[in-house]
C-alpha positions, 0 to 999 in steps of 0.5 A: 124600726127602719133606723134600727136596720139602717144602723145595723146595716152600717155597723156590719159594713164595717167589717168586711175586709178590704181585699189589697186589689194591686195583688193578683190572687193567682197566677196562671201558666201554660205547660204544652206537652209535646211528642216527646213526652207522650207513649202511645200505641195501638191495642187490637182486640176481638171484642163480645160483639154478639150482643149487638143490636145491628147485624152488618153484612156486606163490603167496600174498600174499608172491610168485608162482613157477613153474620152468622145466625143459629136457630133451634133443631126442628120442632114435633112435627116438622122432624119427621113431617113428609116434604109434600106437606110443607107450603113454605119455609121463610127467613124473615129479616127486619132492616128497619126505615130507620136507616133510610137516611143511609141509603149511601151506605149500599147501593145495589148490595146483593147478598147470599143466604147460606146453610153452614155444615160441616164434620168434626167442626166445633160450634160457633157462640155469639160472645166469642166468635170474631174474625180471628177464629172462625173461617167459613173456608173451614165449612161447607156451604149450601146457597140458597137465595141471593137477594139484593138488600133493601132498607125496607121494614122487612125482607122476606126470602123463600127457603124453598123446602130443600132447605128443610130437607137439607136441615133434617139431614143427619149425615153431617152437622148443622151449623145454622145459615149465614148472610155473606155478600153475593159473589160480584156484588156491588160495594155496600153495606146492609144492616139486620136487626139481631136477636137483642132486639124485637125485630130479631131474625126468624123462619116461619114453616108452613105447613099442613097437619094430619087433620088437613088444617094449615099452621105455621111454626116460628122459630127464633133466632137463638145466637147472631154474631158479625164477623169483620174482617177489615181490608186495609193495613194497619201495620206500617211503620209508623203505627197509627193510632186506631180506635174502632167498632166491631173488630176493636182497635184502642189507643192508649195514651200515657203523658209523662206530665210528672216530669213537667208539673213536679208541683203537686199542689197546682191546680189544672185549669184545663187539659187539651189532648190533640189528635190530628186525623188521618183520614186515609185509615178514617171511615166513618160512614158519614156518622158521628162517634163517641169516644170514650176516656178510660184511666187504664190499670198497672197491667192494662198496657203490657198485657193487653187486656182491657175491654170497654165491658168492664171498664168506666170512663172519666170523659167522652168526646164526640167525633164529627165524620167532618172533624180533621182534628179530635180535641179532648178535655180532660183537666181532671185525669191530668189533675190526677195524675199530676196531684199523685192521687193515682199512679199514672199508668195511661189512658185508653181511647175507645168507641163502643163495639156495638154501633151501627156501622164497624168505623174505623178511626186513624190518627197520626202518632208521635212518631209521625214524619211531620211534627205537625201532626203529632199528639199535643197536650196543652195544659193551663195551671192556676197557682194561688199567690 
């Protein structure tokens, strides 16, 4: 039997083809796509950020942010109960010890809680309200409490019974409350859990019933949103490339690779996009961020209709606070363009709008005066011989 297997193995080995080792099976070539073959632009769009798990309040050199909260109308009997029977009215905000590592972000931050009232003003909604269509200056504000922000698990703020009286005042419409940076507060940002979590802001009202018992009612927050206003100027020529959460900025790039790689059969073995960081415009609050890349369709570049909420992404890359260059690996995307499998309408680079801090990442554009800082794409192609 052993002799049979040896014979079989010997006979099979004779049928293995011999490869011509003196000839390369494939050849490699590198293609450098310089800035003159890259089209770029920054698109500003206000995202629907009301469904974020976090609310931001504060001010610094980068931005000012305040948060709106709405509640249902006062239930029975609180809508008519004599104020003398109301023992307390407390606003409860959950900040979470998860943010303790970010204490440098909010040194000595003072916040003010105010009710929002007005006449003939439209209601705001958390899925469409942003810094371009909402301004506190359009409303009357009544300040109720100023306090020092803390990242302890819970902030309990006494709003006093006068807050209830104001809420029940039918002479003008009420639009919830705002938590905003206090006048003269030191720079800093504070994070509060939103109504999209189990730690939603809520109001607890304790009162005495008609039979003399003490009880309480909990009013849940039914809508909340952060209004973010960036302070920096982003429109000075040449327009920098920006990617942000909060007030969304998306970077659009189109690589005219079809003009440099005309053979549709070339295999893209590697493709690396290099974007140099503009540190003057970048504020990442010491965090890492994930940048997503989405293929654009024919209408999104011109119309600005791109929205991450309705888009899938082809790849992603983590951006670290210490990075001076963002390197994006996109061989599959370039392969789609050079092979003609899809039309090349460019790509969008974006961050999730629901991140912890409203970061802004800045990069130098193709028209930057310093050629060394302009975007470039390095491609490695492979072809069978």
